[in-house]
N, C-alpha and C positions, 0 to 999 in steps of 0.2 A: 049671179053666175056661180055654178058649182064646179068644184075641182076635187078629185079624189074622194068624192062622196060628201064633201063639206061645202057649205055655203060660204063664199068668200066675203071678206070684209071689203068695204068700198075702196080703201087704199090699195088692197091687193088686186082687185079687179081693174082699177085704173092703171096700175103698173103693168099688168098683163096686156092690157089694150095697147100700151106703148110698145111692148115687145112685138105684138102682132103687127104693128105698123112699121116695124123695123127700126125703131128709134132707140137711142140710148136713154137710160133712165136713172135718176138718182132717187132712191127711196129712203126717206128719213122717218123712223118710227121708234118708239120706246123699246127697250129690251123686253123681249117676251111677247111682242105684238104680232109676230108671224111673218117677218121679212123673208125667212128662208123659203117659204112656200113659193115666192116669186121666182127665186133661183131654180127651184125644182120644176116649175112650169117651163122655164127656158130650157132646162135640160131635156125634158120630154119633147119639146118642139125640135131641138137639135137632133135628137135620135130619130124622130119621125122623118126629118128632112135629110137624114144620112149626112149630117154635118157634125162638127165638133164644138165643144164648149170647154172653157177653162175656168176653174174656180180657184181664186187666190185668197189667201188669208194671211194675217200678220204674224202668226206664230205657228210653229210646227205642231204643237199639241192640237190646235184647232184643225190644222190640215189633216192630221192623223184621224181625228174624230170624224171629219167629213168623209174621209176615205172609207172608214168602217160603215158609216151610215149609208153611203151610196152603194157600197158593195152589197149590203143587205137588200137594197131596193132594186138595183139594176144588174147585179151579177158581176163576177170578177172579170169577165171578158169585156165588159163595157167601161170599166173604171181603172184609171192609172193614177200614179202619184209621183211627183218629182219635188223633193226637198233637198237640202244639203246633205241629209242623212241617207235617204233611200231614193231609188228609182225603180218603179215597178210599172210595167206595161205603159211606157211613155207615148205610145201611138194610139191609146184608147180614145174613144169619142168623148168620154168625160175625163178630163185631166185636172187633177188637183195639184196646185203649185204654191210655194211661197211667192210673195210678190218679187223678192229679189231674184229668184230663179227665172221668173217670167221676163223681168227686165233684162237679165243677162242673155236670154234666148233671143230677144229682139236684136241684139248686136252680134251675137255669135252665129245664128243660123235662122234668119227671119223666115225662110221658106217653110220651116216646120210649122209656121202659124198660118199658112195659106188657106186652109179649109176650116178655120175657126170663125164662127159667127159672133159669139158673145164671150166677153170676159167678165166674170162676176168678181167684183171687189167687195169682199166682206170687211166690214169695219173701215170704210174709206176715210173716215175722219182721222185715221192714223197719218194722213197726209200732213197733219200738224205736229207729228212726233219729232222732237228735236234731233233724235239719233237716226231715225229711219224714214222720216217723212219724205225726204227728197226722192227716195226710190218710187213711192207712189206717184209723185209728180212726173218723174222721168217716164214712167210706164204710160201714163195718160198722154204725154206729149209725143212719144216716139213709137207707140204701138201702130202696126200697119193700119191703113185707112179702112180695110175691110172689116176690122173688128169694132164692134159696138160694145158699150159698157152697161152693166147692171151694177150700180154702186149702192151698196147697202150701208146705211149710216145710222148711228145714234143721232139724237137731236143736237144740232149745232146752231150757232147764232148767225151764220152767214151762208145759208143754203142758196139763196138767190145769187150771191156773188160767185159761189163755186159753180153753179149751173151756167151762169153767163160766161165764165172763163172756159169751161169745157166746150160750150157751144162755139166759142170764138176760135178754138184751135182744132176742133174735130169736124170733119166733113159729114156731119149727121145731125139730126135733131136730137136735143137733149132735153127730156121732159123731167120735171120735178114733181115728185109725189110725196106729200108730207102729211103725217097725222100725229097728233099728240095724245090720242086715245089709246088706252090699253084694253084688250078684251077682258082682262081681270084687273079691276082698279086697285090701286095701292092706298093703304091707310097707314100714315106715318105716326109713330109714337116716340116719345123721349123717356129716358129713365134716369132717375137719381135715387140715392138711398132714401131720401125723404123728398117727395111723397111716394116714390116708386114710379109706376107708369103714369104718364100724363100726356095730354095733347100739346102740340107745338104752340097753340094759341096762348097757353099758360106758361110759356118758356121764361119770360122775363121775371115773373113773380117767383117761380120756384128756383131759378138759377141764382137770382139775387140773394135769396135766403141761404142757399147752399154755399155760395161764395163767402158770405159773412161767417158762416159756421166753420168753413175750411180755414179761413184766416185765423180764427180763434184757436182752432186745434193746432195749426202750424206754429202759432206763437208759443204754445205750451210744449210742443213735441218737435223741436227743430231736428232736422236731419243731421246726424253727427258727421256725415261724410261730405261736408262742405256745402250743405244747402242744396244738394242736387234734387231735382223734382222727383217726388215720390207720389204716385197716385194714391188717393185715399182708399182705405180698406172698406169694402162694401159689406153692409150688414144684410141687405136683402139679396137674394139670389134670383136674378132675372130668368136664368135658364130653367131653374126648378119651377118658377111660376108659370112659364110657358109650357113646360112639359106637363105640369099638373092640369093645365087647361087644354091639353091635347093639340097644341099649336105645332104640329110636326107633319112632315119633315122640317127640320130647322137648320138653316145655314148660318153659322156663326163666323163672321169675318174678323180676323185679327191680323195685323200687319207684321206680327212676329212669328216666325217659324217655331221658335222654342215655346212660345205661349200656346200655339195651336196644339202641340203635343202634350204640354202640361195640362191644359184644360181637358183634353180628350182622356188622359189617364185619370184625372180627378173624377170626371162624370161617369166613366165606364165602371168605376168602383162604386159610385153612389147610386147609380140608376140602373134599373132593369126595364128596358123599353120594349122588349119583344115578347110576344106570347110564345108558348112552347112550339106551336106550328111554325111561326115566323122564324124562331131560332133555328129549327131544323132546316128550313129552306135557305136561310142565309149561310149557314155553315156548308150545306151541300154546294151552293153556288160558289162560295169562297174556295172550297177544296177543288172544285172543277176548274176554276180559273187558275189557281196556283199550279195545278197539274199541267194545264195547257201552256202556261208560261214557263214551266220548268223551274219553279221557285220553291219546291217542297223542302229543300234543305237549307234555304236561306235563313239566317238567324232572326230576321225581322218577321218571318212568316207566323210563328206561334204568337207573337205579340199582337200582330194585326188580327189574327184569327180570334183571339180573345176579345179584342175591341169589337170586331164584327158580331160576335155572339151576343154582345150587349147592345148592339145597335148604335154604337158610337165610334166614329172614325175621324181621322185627320188627313189633310191634303195640303201639300206645299211643294215648291220647286226643289226642295232639298231631299225629298225621298226618292228612292229608286224609281225610274220611269215605269217599270213593269208594275210596281205597286200603285203608282198614280193611276194607271189604267184599271187595275183591279178595283181601287176605291171608287173610281168614276162609274164603273159598271155596277157595283153594288149599290151605289146611290141611285142610279137609274132604275134599279129594281124596286125601289120604294121600301126596301127592308132596312136601310140605314136611316135612323130617325134623327140623328144629331151629328152634324159634320162641322168640324172646326177647320177653317181654311184661310189661307191668305188670298190675295186678289187673283191668284192663278185660276180660281174657279169663276171669275167674273166675266171673262172675255169670250163671248161667242159660244160658250159651251152650253148646249141645250139641256140643262139639268135643273129645272125649277124646284122650288120648295114651297111649303106652306107659308113660312115666314123667314125673315132675314134679320139677324142681329149684328150691329156694328159694335165691336168692343171699344172702339175709339173713333173719333172723327179726325184724328191727327196721324200723320204718316212721316216716317224718316225719308228724306229725299236724297240721302247720301252725304249730306252736310249737316242738316238741322231738321228738327221736327216742324212740320208745317201742316196747316189744315188741308184736308183732301179737297180735290176739285169737285164742283157740282156735277160735272160729266161723269167722273169716276163713281161718285155716290149713286147717281142714277143707274149706271150700268150694273153695279152690284145689287142695289135695291131691286132692280128689275127682275132678279131671280125669284122674288116672292110672288106667289100666286100661280097655281097650275090650271091651265085651260081645261075646262070640262070637269074639274074637280072642286076648285075653290071659287066662292063667290067674290072674294077679295083676297089680296095679298097684304100681309102685315109686315111693317118694317120698324125695327126698334133701334134707336141710337143711344148708347150709354154715354152720358156726359161726364166730363171731368170739370168740376166747379173751379179748379185752380187754373185751368187753361181756357176753357170754353167761355165765350161771351155770347149774348144774344145776337150780336151782329155777325159773328163767325158762323154760328149754328144756322141762322136764317139764310145766310148766303149759300151754305152747302145744301140746305133742304129745298130752298125755293128759288134761288137765282137762276135765271135762264142761262144755259151753257154759253160760254163765250164763243167768239169767232175762231175758226180754224185759220191759223196764220202760216203762210208758206215757210217751209224750212229748206227751200231749194238751194242747193250748194253742190254743184257737180263734182263728183269724185274724180280722181285721176284717171281711172280706167274708162269711165264714161266720157271724159273729155277727150281721151285718145281715140276712142271709138268714133266719136262725132267728128274729130279731125280726119280720121281715116275715111269716113263715109261722105263728109260734106266739105272737106278742105277749108277754104277761107270763108265759107258760108256758115261756119259753126255758130256765129253770133245770132243767126236767124233762129236757131233752136232756143237759145237763151231768152230771146225776146218773147217766146211763147210761154214762158214760165208763169206760174200762178203768182210768184213773187213780183214779176214785172207788172202783172195785171193788177195786183193789189196796190202797188206803189204808184201806179199810173206812169211808170218809167222803168226801163230796163237797166238803168245805170248801175244799180247795186249788183244785179246779177252779172252784168258784163264785167264789172270790176273784179268780181270773184273769179270769173272765167279767165278771167283775165288773169291775174295772179297765178292761177293753176297752170296756164300755158307757159308763163315765165319760169316757174319752178321746173316744169317738164323739159323745157328747152335747156335750162341750165344744167340739168342732170342727164342730158344726152338721150332723152326719149324722143325729141323732135329736133329736126334741123330745117334748113330752108326748103328742102325737097319734101318734107312731110315726116312721117314716122320713120325712125331709125329701126335697126334690128331689135334693139332693146325695147323700143316702144311697141313694136309688133308683138314681141313676146309678152309684154304686159297685157295687151288686149286679149290674150288667150287665157288669162286668169280672171277669176271672179271671186273676190274676197281676199283681203290682205295682199292685194296684187302688188303694191309697192314694196312691202316687206320682202315678198318672195322674189320679185325682180331684182331688187337691190342686192339681196344676199346671193342669188344665183349668179348674177353678173359679176359679183366680187369673187366668185369661186368658192363660197363658203360650203356649198353642198358637194363639191368635188371630193372624191376619195372617202366619203363617209359611208359607213355600213348602214343597214336598215335601222338599227337601234339609234345611231347617232342622227340620222335624218329625222327620225321621229322626235327626238329630244329637241332638235333645233326648231322643228315645226311647232312643237308644243310651246316653246318660249315665245313664239309669235302670238299665239292665241290666248295664252294663259294670263290672267290678271288676278292677283289675290284680292279676295273680297275684303272690305274694310273690317268685317267681323269674321274672323276665322280664316282658314286656309292652311296650307302646309307650312310647317316651320321653315323659315327661309335659310336657317343654318344647315338644314338637311338637304343636300343636293347631290346629284350624281356626278361622278368624276369620269363618266364614260365619254363625254364630249370634250375634245382637246381644247385647252385654254386658248391657243392661238386662233382657233376658229371662233370661239366666243368673242374674243377681243376684236377680231376683224369684223365680225357681224355687227357688234355694237357700234364700232367706229363708223361703219358704213351708214347706219341709220342716223347717227348723230350728224353726219355730214348732210344728209337729206333734210333733217330738221333745220339745220343752219340755212340751207337754201330757202326753205319756207319762210323763215324769219326775214331773210334779206328781201324777199319778194312781198312782204307784208301779209303773208297768209298764215292763218291759225294752224298750229301743229295738229295734223291729223294722224300722225304715226305714234302708236304707243311704243314705249321702249320694250326691249326683250325682258322676259321674266322667266327665270329657270326654276321657279319654285315647285313646278310639277315634275321635275326630272326624275327624282328618286322613285316616286310612286309609279310613274309611267314605266320606268325601267323594270321594276318588279313585276308589273302586269305583263309586259312583253316577254319577260323570262318565264312566265307561266304561273305566277302566284294567283291564288283565288282572291276574290273581292274581300273576303273576310280577313285574309292575311295582310291586306293593305291598310287595315285599320290602325296598325301601330306606326305607320309611316306618315299619316296625315290626319288632321282634324277636319278635313273637308267632309261635308255631308255627301251621302251616296249620289244624290241627284246632280250635285255640282260636279262631282268627279266624273260621272258618266258623260255629262255635257262637255266637259273639258276634253275627254278622250275623243268624243265624236267630232268636236271642232278640229282636233288635231288630224283626224282622218280626213276631214274635208280639205284641209290645207294640203296634205300629202296627195290627195286625189287630184286637186287642181294642178299641182306642180307636175304630176305624172302625165295628165292630159295635155299639158302645154308643151311637153317634150316629145320627140320621136319615140315610138314604142320601144325601140331597141337601145335607147340611150341608157347608160349605166345608172344615172340618177333616177330616171323613171323606173327602172327595175328595182332599185333600192326602196323607192317609195311604195311600190306595189307590195313588196315583201313586208314592209313595215305595217301597212294597212292590214294584211292578213294576221299579223301578230297581235294587233290591237283589237280588231273587230271580231270579238268572240264573246260568247256567253252574255252577260248583262249589257255589254256595250253594243251588241249587234242590233241596230235599230230596225233593220228589215225583218229579222227573225221575230222581234217583238210585234211589229206591225202585222205580220201574217197570222198572229194568234187572234184572229177575229172570231 
């Protein structure tokens, strides 16, 4: 079968046949195998039939990329997007949404989904994510029966179980299409100072020797700072070796933002990777993009321009979103030969390279350093190998002889990915919405969960529901007749709904001006990173202390109710660490002038401001338009949502 001028692979053809039969389908294939083609076929079919299709993704960056891709293919009148940051053309036949937004739409206004044939789940294995997996599960359970699913997944260990569960709760056939083949095969290599590059089959021999040598060196050169782990100094330079052999474009994964920038600076000084014609082209493209994004005067622009001129760039969540976009577009052009990046470049982004390098197989999980998972390794490694260009992709993992063992390395490289385990735990807003829609039959929904299916019993899920209902009743969200006024207000919110409801019901937002409303909203969403963040001693005095104390007391009372009902605390405490920098921004300061008030990185700061806007927007929408708090929220949004923070302006720079 041919589609868009290309002969389809067997798994693509099989999935398309399922769509033609009107079935739901789960497609499991390695990164880079061509799963997106299946979604594109479904989009074309929906347009032919004058129907609509929704494309959901786990992260906003991926949603934004899909919006741009589909705009180029189908035109701006056919494509819309709804994320927490932006809403553009929401009635378009092709609608891109984050999964949370789609789940919220099910409960808020399900009629908006009447003429939708298919929902595409990109990265559906996120169902096992501890923080957000429940949203995927809730969407599958509660989506209207007219909607069928195209679930795209990396390889996971329990595909049959996931398929059986979806079949059991949806009134449709659910077909499973699975392939382990990549159009461009991967060749894995390992790297140590001695012997350099070697095959995984020789791992034990070389790693044993390296570990013995490392112990000898450590014995003679102990770390004076208390024996803290210090990676060995490398004598051989893997990057130079690969550049010399023309193994480019090269994606170099490091889990440290700082190291990504440090390495990029080092190699852009050492290496000249572009021919004169390529250098002229990349600078022209860079300057055009900078002009389009309005970033000509930003202090980071000349630094990144010099990096681009040398064909070496970096990418991570801490850089300004507009520069992340620019770096991605430059890399897609093929003119960036060496990119140092965190895992932000791994998920769903269609930007393959000639080869991939892992700086380490260990990652900080917020508490300790742990080996990365086999699934994460496969997703990042899958960026190697460009269809139609490379005969194979090459993956290189740099080993640390003091940490790595043959067992750890072999598990990461070769172990089949584990099963996706349900993270189902109904949030308070979902519980209230189910109570509103189903009354006493709410347990029926819980019994449909993947958690109940995996455990062969709904007892655990019902207990959790359960606990949630007790907390809500104790806090006056529910009574014997159903939802109270407070409960109904909560259902009109999506995101930090308990924080907002508790504080609004306590009167904390009463009599606040727009600046004060924003500072209180920011304290709900902001949470200082374990490494970095604004100095906690520097805080704004614009928010009255009685309001702060009353708000904190209200949330502590809710947390006590959770403890009394045996439920884990789901509410984060208020954190006013963003206050001073947000106040300066709202008073008109430039981003550059904020640098003296915070050591947050640009990307983190923009993300915090945008989250604050989302909370203010939710509160405004939940209130009557002429309510004075709603008016204060709208004014606050206008003061925050400008220049670098304006997500819609950034997205329209396509």
